[in-house]
C-alpha positions in Angstrom: 62.8 90.0 56.8 63.8 88.6 52.9 61.7 87.4 50.8 61.1 85.8 47.0 58.0 84.8 45.1 58.4 82.2 41.9 57.9 85.3 39.5 61.1 86.5 40.7 61.3 89.1 42.6 62.4 89.9 46.1 61.3 91.4 49.1 63.3 92.6 52.0 60.0 93.3 55.0 60.7 95.9 57.6 57.9 97.1 59.9 54.9 96.8 57.6 56.8 97.7 54.1 58.1 95.7 51.4 60.5 97.0 48.9 60.7 94.9 46.0 63.1 94.8 42.9 64.3 91.3 41.1 67.1 89.0 41.4 70.4 88.7 39.9 68.9 86.0 38.2 65.8 87.9 36.4 67.6 90.9 36.2 70.3 88.2 34.4 68.1 86.7 32.3 66.4 90.2 31.1 70.0 91.2 29.8 70.7 94.7 29.9 67.3 97.4 30.9 67.2 100.0 28.5 63.4 101.4 30.0 61.5 100.8 32.9 57.9 102.1 34.3 56.7 102.3 37.9 53.7 102.6 40.2 52.8 106.2 41.3 52.7 106.6 45.3 49.4 105.8 45.8 48.3 103.0 44.0 46.9 99.9 44.7 47.8 96.2 44.3 46.2 92.9 44.2 49.0 89.9 44.0 50.1 89.4 41.3 48.5 92.3 39.8 50.8 93.9 37.0 53.1 97.0 39.0 55.8 97.5 36.6 57.0 96.7 33.1 61.1 96.3 32.0 62.3 96.4 28.5 66.0 95.3 27.8 67.5 94.7 24.2 66.4 91.0 24.6 62.7 91.6 25.6 59.4 93.1 27.6 58.4 92.1 31.1 56.4 92.5 33.9 57.6 92.7 36.9 54.1 91.5 39.7 53.0 92.4 43.1 54.3 90.3 44.8 51.7 90.7 47.6 48.6 93.1 48.1 48.9 96.5 49.4 49.5 100.4 48.1 52.6 101.3 47.0 54.2 104.7 49.2 57.2 105.3 47.3 58.5 104.1 44.5 62.8 104.0 42.6 62.7 107.5 40.4 67.4 106.3 39.9 66.0 103.0 38.1 63.5 105.3 35.6 66.6 107.6 35.1 68.9 105.0 34.6 67.8 101.4 34.3 70.9 100.0 33.9 71.2 100.0 38.0 69.3 97.1 37.4 71.9 95.1 36.0 74.7 96.7 38.1 72.3 96.5 41.7 69.0 94.5 41.5 69.1 93.9 45.6 70.7 97.4 46.3 70.3 100.2 44.9 68.2 99.2 41.4 65.3 98.7 43.6 62.4 99.0 42.2 58.7 100.2 44.6 57.8 100.2 48.2 55.0 98.6 49.2 52.7 98.6 52.1 50.9 95.3 53.2 47.3 94.6 53.7 48.3 91.9 56.2 52.0 91.2 57.3 51.6 87.7 57.8 51.0 86.8 53.1 54.4 86.9 52.9 54.9 83.5 55.5 54.2 82.0 52.4 56.6 82.8 49.9 59.8 81.4 49.7 63.2 81.9 51.2 65.8 82.2 49.6 67.3 78.7 50.6 63.5 77.5 48.2 64.5 80.5 45.7 68.2 79.0 45.4 66.8 75.5 44.9 63.8 77.0 42.5 66.9 78.3 39.7 69.3 75.9 40.5 
């Protein structure tokens, strides 16, 4: 199940764990990323909490936690090479994996059609 937020994050949810990243649209808007800071495994966030920071040649931005949960893994590859977020935002450029407090909260997020309509 793929879901999207108004803050341009995507979530791929499998077995109660969401892989979270930023959308291609967000990566495009930010420009070339030069720095990514990710949360530690075990960190807990409420929906909307500042989970990550990204810096591009244009600006610094926060990446918000799309739903409440606990970080179970962060993607060290994008810390080492932030350009992965630009080249493959919905694949190798994922940010973190989040064990959701309540999977049904994802029902309130947008599907791909609704997200596409929002950015058009």
